[in-house]
C-alpha positions as CSV (number, residue, x, y, z in Angstrom):
1,M,-2.8,-82.7,-0.8
2,N,-1.5,-86.3,-0.7
3,S,-2.5,-86.7,3.0
4,K,-2.5,-90.6,4.8
5,I,-5.2,-92.8,5.9
6,V,-4.2,-95.5,8.0
7,S,-6.2,-98.4,8.4
8,G,-5.1,-102.0,10.0
9,L,-2.3,-103.0,8.3
10,W,-2.6,-101.2,5.2
11,K,-1.5,-96.9,5.4
12,G,-3.7,-95.3,1.7
13,H,-2.5,-92.2,-0.1
14,L,-5.2,-89.6,-0.3
15,G,-4.7,-87.4,-3.4
16,K,-3.9,-90.0,-6.0
17,G,-7.6,-90.7,-7.9
18,L,-9.7,-91.7,-4.8
19,A,-12.2,-89.9,-2.8
20,P,-11.4,-90.5,0.7
21,R,-14.7,-93.1,1.7
22,E,-12.9,-94.6,-1.6
23,L,-9.8,-95.4,-0.3
24,Q,-11.4,-95.8,2.9
25,Y,-12.9,-98.7,2.5
26,V,-10.9,-100.4,-0.7
27,M,-8.2,-100.5,2.8
28,S,-10.9,-103.1,3.9
29,A,-11.5,-105.2,1.3
30,A,-7.3,-105.3,1.2
31,Q,-7.9,-107.0,4.5
32,G,-9.9,-109.6,3.7
33,M,-13.6,-107.8,4.5
34,T,-16.6,-108.4,2.6
35,A,-19.4,-105.2,2.1
36,K,-21.0,-106.1,4.5
37,E,-18.2,-106.0,7.0
38,I,-17.6,-103.1,5.6
39,A,-20.8,-101.5,5.8
40,R,-21.3,-102.5,9.5
41,Q,-17.7,-100.6,10.3
42,F,-18.7,-97.6,8.6
43,N,-22.0,-98.1,9.6
44,V,-23.5,-97.8,6.2
45,A,-25.5,-99.6,4.1
46,A,-23.9,-102.8,2.3
47,C,-24.9,-100.9,-1.5
48,T,-22.8,-97.6,-0.4
49,V,-19.8,-99.9,-0.3
50,A,-20.9,-101.7,-3.2
51,K,-21.4,-98.2,-4.8
52,R,-18.6,-96.9,-3.4
53,L,-16.5,-100.1,-5.0
54,S,-17.3,-100.1,-8.0
55,S,-16.8,-96.1,-8.3
56,A,-13.0,-96.9,-7.5
57,M,-13.3,-100.1,-10.2
58,F,-13.9,-97.7,-12.4
59,K,-11.4,-95.2,-11.0
60,L,-8.3,-97.7,-11.3
61,G,-10.2,-99.7,-14.8
62,V,-10.6,-102.7,-13.4
63,T,-13.6,-105.0,-12.9
64,R,-12.7,-107.2,-9.7
65,Q,-12.4,-106.3,-6.3
66,T,-9.6,-108.8,-6.0
67,A,-7.8,-106.2,-8.9
68,L,-8.4,-103.4,-6.9
69,V,-6.8,-104.4,-4.8
70,A,-4.0,-105.3,-6.3
71,E,-4.3,-102.4,-8.5
72,A,-4.3,-99.8,-5.8
73,M,-0.6,-101.8,-4.7
74,R,0.8,-101.5,-8.4
75,R,0.3,-97.3,-8.1
76,E,0.7,-97.2,-4.4
77,I,-2.0,-96.2,-4.2
78,I,-2.6,-98.2,-0.9
79,V,0.7,-100.0,0.8
80,A,1.6,-102.4,3.7
81,L,2.4,-101.9,6.7
82,P,5.5,-103.7,8.0
83,E,4.4,-106.1,10.7
84,S,5.2,-105.4,14.4
85,P,7.9,-108.0,15.5
86,N,6.6,-110.6,17.3
87,P,7.8,-110.7,20.6
88,Q,7.0,-114.5,21.6
89,G,9.7,-115.9,19.2
90,S,12.1,-115.2,16.5
91,A,12.6,-114.2,13.7
92,G,11.2,-117.1,11.2
93,E,9.4,-118.3,14.2
94,S,5.2,-118.2,14.2
95,N,2.8,-118.9,16.6
96,D,0.2,-120.9,15.0
97,G,1.2,-123.7,14.5
98,V,2.5,-123.3,10.7
99,L,6.1,-123.7,9.6
100,I,6.8,-121.5,6.6
101,A,9.8,-123.3,4.7
């Protein structure tokens, strides 16, 4: 089984070691969400999210949530989707006041 789940700007691949809920929570963590925010989004308790993320960390052999996201990316369990083109300006321009040189 090699199905895909899309969440925000992330695509997750099932069948690469994580359960579907673990994968959804890892993608949410990759978007910078806290356990409480993820819990609200999925209508579950924050301790449920923490337990699923802990299980995912164990499966991927890491001890921190940031390492979990990095390892999931390294193994291509989660992949960042390309951002949509900016209709307001050309490539390299930013509308949020931050200049990237």
